[in-house]
MIROMI-714077 format. One record per residue (C-alpha): residue number from 1; residue in three letters; x, y, z. Coordinates in nm, 3 decimals. Layout:
<atoms>
   k   r      px      py      pz
 NUM ala       X       Y       Z
...
</atoms>
This chain:
<atoms>
   k   r      px      py      pz
   1 unk   0.000   0.000   0.000
   2 unk   0.117   0.349  -0.075
   3 unk  -0.061   0.489   0.232
   4 unk   0.056   0.248   0.506
   5 unk  -0.025   0.471   0.802
   6 unk  -0.383   0.520   0.693
   7 unk  -0.423   0.150   0.621
   8 unk  -0.277   0.055   0.960
   9 unk  -0.519   0.290   1.135
  10 unk  -0.808   0.141   0.939
  11 unk  -0.713  -0.216   1.029
  12 unk  -0.672  -0.121   1.396
  13 unk  -1.021   0.028   1.390
  14 unk  -1.160  -0.301   1.257
  15 unk  -0.965  -0.502   1.514
  16 unk  -1.099  -0.286   1.798
  17 unk  -1.456  -0.311   1.674
  18 unk  -1.478   0.057   1.587
  19 unk  -1.539  -0.013   1.220
  20 unk  -1.716  -0.299   1.044
  21 unk  -1.527  -0.505   0.784
  22 unk  -1.772  -0.390   0.516
  23 unk  -1.712  -0.023   0.596
  24 unk  -1.338  -0.086   0.598
  25 unk  -1.357  -0.254   0.257
  26 unk  -1.536   0.048   0.114
  27 unk  -1.261   0.277   0.242
  28 unk  -0.979   0.053   0.117
  29 unk  -1.113   0.094  -0.234
  30 unk  -0.973   0.447  -0.239
  31 unk  -0.631   0.384  -0.085
  32 unk  -0.403   0.224  -0.333
  33 unk  -0.230   0.424  -0.602
  34 unk   0.129   0.407  -0.719
  35 unk   0.326   0.722  -0.801
  36 unk   0.552   0.680  -1.103
  37 unk   0.828   0.940  -1.098
  38 unk   0.661   1.280  -1.123
  39 unk   0.424   1.215  -1.415
  40 unk   0.161   0.958  -1.306
  41 unk  -0.031   0.812  -1.014
  42 unk  -0.153   0.470  -1.120
  43 unk  -0.491   0.379  -0.970
  44 unk  -0.456   0.011  -0.877
  45 unk  -0.787  -0.009  -0.695
  46 unk  -1.005   0.121  -0.975
  47 unk  -1.122  -0.231  -1.052
  48 unk  -1.245  -0.267  -0.692
  49 unk  -1.455   0.048  -0.730
  50 unk  -1.574   0.018  -1.089
  51 unk  -1.511  -0.344  -1.190
  52 unk  -1.256  -0.249  -1.456
  53 unk  -0.890  -0.150  -1.419
  54 unk  -0.746   0.182  -1.527
  55 unk  -0.688   0.217  -1.902
  56 unk  -0.408   0.427  -2.050
  57 unk  -0.492   0.717  -2.281
  58 unk  -0.204   0.715  -2.529
  59 unk  -0.200   1.060  -2.696
  60 unk   0.011   1.318  -2.516
  61 unk   0.226   1.060  -2.339
  62 unk   0.578   0.966  -2.437
  63 unk   0.663   0.605  -2.517
  64 unk   0.853   0.585  -2.189
  65 unk   0.546   0.710  -1.998
  66 unk   0.326   0.445  -2.157
  67 unk   0.579   0.167  -2.095
  68 unk   0.618   0.249  -1.726
  69 unk   0.243   0.277  -1.668
  70 unk   0.173  -0.047  -1.854
  71 unk   0.433  -0.233  -1.647
  72 unk   0.292  -0.091  -1.324
  73 unk  -0.064  -0.192  -1.414
  74 unk   0.042  -0.535  -1.534
  75 unk   0.182  -0.625  -1.192
  76 unk  -0.176  -0.615  -1.059
  77 unk  -0.399  -0.685  -1.361
  78 unk  -0.407  -0.970  -1.615
  79 unk  -0.510  -0.732  -1.896
  80 unk  -0.367  -0.386  -1.958
  81 unk  -0.491  -0.155  -2.234
  82 unk  -0.357   0.162  -2.392
  83 unk  -0.592   0.339  -2.634
  84 unk  -0.533   0.560  -2.939
  85 unk  -0.189   0.415  -3.002
  86 unk  -0.067   0.488  -3.354
  87 unk   0.128   0.218  -3.542
  88 unk   0.461   0.400  -3.516
  89 unk   0.416   0.436  -3.140
  90 unk   0.340   0.066  -3.109
  91 unk   0.660  -0.020  -3.295
  92 unk   0.852   0.170  -3.030
  93 unk   0.651   0.016  -2.746
  94 unk   0.713  -0.341  -2.858
  95 unk   1.088  -0.282  -2.843
  96 unk   1.051  -0.249  -2.467
  97 unk   0.746  -0.474  -2.418
  98 unk   0.777  -0.749  -2.682
  99 unk   0.468  -0.934  -2.557
 100 unk   0.240  -0.636  -2.625
 101 unk  -0.035  -0.700  -2.880
 102 unk  -0.165  -0.443  -3.125
 103 unk  -0.519  -0.414  -3.259
 104 unk  -0.451  -0.191  -3.557
 105 unk  -0.804  -0.087  -3.656
 106 unk  -0.897  -0.013  -3.294
 107 unk  -0.556   0.149  -3.225
 108 unk  -0.533  -0.039  -2.896
 109 unk  -0.210  -0.181  -2.753
 110 unk  -0.263  -0.444  -2.485
 111 unk  -0.105  -0.702  -2.260
 112 unk  -0.334  -1.005  -2.259
 113 unk  -0.301  -1.356  -2.111
 114 unk  -0.258  -1.632  -2.367
 115 unk  -0.596  -1.795  -2.300
 116 unk  -0.809  -1.493  -2.209
 117 unk  -1.177  -1.588  -2.190
 118 unk  -1.501  -1.392  -2.129
 119 unk  -1.574  -1.373  -1.757
 120 unk  -1.887  -1.155  -1.742
 121 unk  -2.238  -1.272  -1.833
 122 unk  -2.422  -1.114  -2.123
 123 unk  -2.344  -1.038  -2.486
 124 unk  -2.263  -0.697  -2.631
 125 unk  -2.350  -0.628  -2.993
 126 unk  -2.158  -0.362  -3.184
 127 unk  -2.321  -0.219  -3.499
 128 unk  -2.194   0.037  -3.748
 129 unk  -2.384   0.248  -3.995
 130 unk  -2.095   0.238  -4.243
 131 unk  -1.753   0.089  -4.302
 132 unk  -1.591   0.426  -4.230
 133 unk  -1.714   0.394  -3.871
 134 unk  -1.506   0.080  -3.814
 135 unk  -1.214   0.236  -3.619
 136 unk  -1.448   0.368  -3.350
 137 unk  -1.656   0.050  -3.351
 138 unk  -1.349  -0.171  -3.322
 139 unk  -1.226   0.040  -3.031
 140 unk  -1.556  -0.040  -2.860
 141 unk  -1.550  -0.408  -2.955
 142 unk  -1.189  -0.474  -2.852
 143 unk  -1.234  -0.279  -2.527
 144 unk  -1.539  -0.489  -2.441
 145 unk  -1.364  -0.816  -2.527
 146 unk  -1.055  -0.732  -2.325
 147 unk  -1.284  -0.632  -2.037
 148 unk  -1.422  -0.986  -2.034
 149 unk  -1.741  -0.973  -2.242
 150 unk  -1.868  -1.171  -2.538
 151 unk  -1.897  -0.939  -2.839
 152 unk  -2.084  -0.982  -3.167
 153 unk  -2.013  -0.749  -3.459
 154 unk  -2.244  -0.627  -3.736
 155 unk  -2.093  -0.379  -3.981
 156 unk  -2.236  -0.152  -4.251
 157 unk  -2.608  -0.168  -4.175
 158 unk  -2.694   0.204  -4.192
 159 unk  -3.028   0.360  -4.274
 160 unk  -2.936   0.426  -4.639
 161 unk  -3.006   0.056  -4.694
 162 unk  -3.240  -0.038  -4.413
 163 unk  -3.297  -0.390  -4.546
 164 unk  -2.938  -0.474  -4.442
 165 unk  -3.027  -0.406  -4.081
 166 unk  -3.362  -0.585  -4.096
 167 unk  -3.191  -0.885  -4.250
 168 unk  -3.000  -0.928  -3.924
 169 unk  -3.293  -0.883  -3.689
 170 unk  -3.220  -1.224  -3.533
 171 unk  -2.877  -1.101  -3.420
 172 unk  -3.023  -0.786  -3.266
 173 unk  -3.274  -0.997  -3.074
 174 unk  -2.992  -1.203  -2.918
 175 unk  -2.800  -0.910  -2.769
 176 unk  -2.815  -0.790  -2.408
 177 unk  -2.672  -0.444  -2.485
 178 unk  -2.615  -0.285  -2.825
 179 unk  -2.346  -0.030  -2.908
 180 unk  -2.453   0.153  -3.224
 181 unk  -2.185   0.356  -3.401
 182 unk  -2.284   0.606  -3.670
 183 unk  -2.167   0.924  -3.840
 184 unk  -2.334   1.142  -4.103
 185 unk  -2.678   1.232  -3.957
 186 unk  -2.651   0.963  -3.686
 187 unk  -2.998   0.812  -3.732
 188 unk  -2.910   0.445  -3.684
 189 unk  -2.936   0.428  -3.301
 190 unk  -3.294   0.558  -3.314
 191 unk  -3.391   0.294  -3.568
 192 unk  -3.223   0.016  -3.371
 193 unk  -3.380   0.133  -3.046
 194 unk  -3.723   0.098  -3.211
 195 unk  -3.646  -0.268  -3.285
 196 unk  -3.439  -0.389  -2.990
 197 unk  -3.549  -0.507  -2.646
 198 unk  -3.220  -0.408  -2.477
 199 unk  -3.040  -0.084  -2.383
 200 unk  -2.869   0.107  -2.665
 201 unk  -2.537   0.287  -2.631
 202 unk  -2.506   0.537  -2.915
 203 unk  -2.163   0.647  -3.033
 204 unk  -2.150   0.935  -3.283
 205 unk  -1.850   0.948  -3.515
 206 unk  -1.684   1.238  -3.692
 207 unk  -1.753   1.076  -4.032
 208 unk  -1.952   1.291  -4.273
 209 unk  -1.958   1.584  -4.511
 210 unk  -1.906   1.946  -4.406
 211 unk  -2.245   2.006  -4.246
 212 unk  -2.191   1.708  -4.017
 213 unk  -1.948   1.936  -3.828
 214 unk  -1.705   1.657  -3.736
 215 unk  -1.973   1.453  -3.563
 216 unk  -2.176   1.725  -3.396
 217 unk  -2.475   1.659  -3.621
 218 unk  -2.472   1.290  -3.534
 219 unk  -2.430   1.370  -3.165
 220 unk  -2.730   1.606  -3.164
 221 unk  -2.946   1.357  -3.356
 222 unk  -2.870   1.088  -3.099
 223 unk  -2.934   1.320  -2.806
 224 unk  -3.266   1.424  -2.961
 225 unk  -3.382   1.072  -3.041
 226 unk  -3.749   1.004  -2.981
 227 unk  -3.673   0.635  -2.920
 228 unk  -3.641   0.552  -2.548
 229 unk  -3.360   0.354  -2.391
 230 unk  -3.063   0.526  -2.559
 231 unk  -2.753   0.648  -2.378
 232 unk  -2.515   0.868  -2.579
 233 unk  -2.138   0.905  -2.535
 234 unk  -1.903   1.159  -2.687
 235 unk  -1.794   1.181  -3.050
 236 unk  -1.563   0.894  -3.158
 237 unk  -1.562   0.756  -2.802
 238 unk  -1.578   0.384  -2.871
 239 unk  -1.396   0.316  -2.546
 240 unk  -1.657   0.505  -2.345
 241 unk  -1.936   0.321  -2.523
 242 unk  -1.786  -0.013  -2.427
 243 unk  -1.744   0.092  -2.065
 244 unk  -2.107   0.204  -2.041
 245 unk  -2.229  -0.121  -2.195
 246 unk  -2.009  -0.319  -1.957
 247 unk  -2.139  -0.136  -1.652
 248 unk  -2.497  -0.200  -1.761
 249 unk  -2.429  -0.575  -1.778
 250 unk  -2.234  -0.580  -1.451
 251 unk  -2.518  -0.401  -1.271
 252 unk  -2.774  -0.641  -1.416
 253 unk  -2.564  -0.938  -1.301
 254 unk  -2.528  -0.794  -0.952
 255 unk  -2.901  -0.729  -0.922
 256 unk  -2.983  -1.082  -1.032
 257 unk  -2.730  -1.231  -0.786
 258 unk  -2.682  -0.990  -0.492
 259 unk  -2.461  -1.235  -0.300
 260 unk  -2.203  -1.260  -0.582
</atoms>
């Protein structure tokens, strides 16, 4: 622990009956972080609080920053992710961490056990309106898979050819949460929400002509949807969409099995 005095006081309080073990556990969730030189404080207990470990945002960090943070996280977590890693950055990273994997379309660099398997109940579906939305959708899909969920993908089923979506209605019906990724006018989440029985996480992308305003049009369409049951994340935020979908499934699992 990086705060040994506080932890010792907490344990003494439990031992003396001044604090219940459950209350102590809640407080311990916020104790453990690891300073790395003068540039980072790695939050090792984030998974205790939120169910998922800290994930590294790549842009703005040097290769050395990313390497040190990944190594710190990997000492406590089986899976470590760094997002928005460009190919040239990955080539530098792998020189220091040869076992690092790279998901090129998603731009995610990760340390993953050899036989990593889904560990959370429920299936997340990821849909795109067009092929150009794939980088954001793959960021969502890979994030969800590395977080321990089963993921099903369905690409290029936008409203310009609605029969493509309707032709996969059986897949939509099988999902427990759907992440719907769309640019242009961003209409696809509303259409899917009118068909699906599960929550929808809408992810606007910056794909589109000039009047799409780098995704603002899609974002506003999704926020103004008349279809209920849609949560909207920020433009191009596939990672955030996956985290929201994951928390929905984790909450559902906890409610169905409170003792777990």
